N, C-alpha and C positions, 0 to 999 in steps of 0.2 A: 539487277545484274542478270537474274535468271531469265527474265523476259527478253533481254538483249540476246542471250545465247540461243533461246528458242527461235527468235526472229532470224538470227543468222543461219541457223540450220534450215529453216523453211525457205529462206531466200536462196540458199544453195541448191535446194531441190528444184526450185522453179527455174534456175539458170541452166540446168542440164538440157541438152538437146535430145529430143525424142523422135522416134519414127512411129507415126500413127497410122500407117497405111494398112488396110485389110489385105488378106492374102490375094483376093481377086484383083484389087487395084494394083497391087505390087506386080502380079504376073503380067498384067496388060501393059503397065507403064515401063517395066524393065526391058521390054522389047524395043523401046525407043532409043535412038542413038544419043541424043543430046541430054536426056534426063531433065530438061527444064520443066516439062509438064509434070513429071513425078515430084519434083521439088515444090511446084506450085500446089499440087493436090495435097501433098503432105502438110504444107503450111496452112492450107484451108481446113484440113481436118483438125489440126491442133488448135486453130483459132475457134472453130465451132465447139471443141471440147472445153476450152477455157472459159467461154462466156457464162455457162451455168454456174461454174465455181465462183466467178467474180460476183454474179448476182446474189448468190446465197451468202457469200462472205460479206457483201455490202449490207444485206438485210440483217445478218447476225450482228454486225457492227452497229447498225442503227438501233436494234433492240437492246444491245449492251449499253449504248449511250442513254436510252430512255430509262432503262432499269437503274443505271447509276444515278441519273437525275432524280428519280423517285426516292432513292435511298437517302439522299441528303436531307 
């Protein structure tokens, strides 16, 4: 039950929308009228930020499975 609650809390954190633009990018892109480029740049920054976390999480899960298998 405790792991389900922890999983629920972490999944809620990943659901939140974030703004990942730096100050320079925001200043340049806010001058645009349609804001489509700003949304695209923001999505790209969030995507580039998420990949290392997924890789490290996958590696940690792989190590966990190997450790669990050795313990049996």
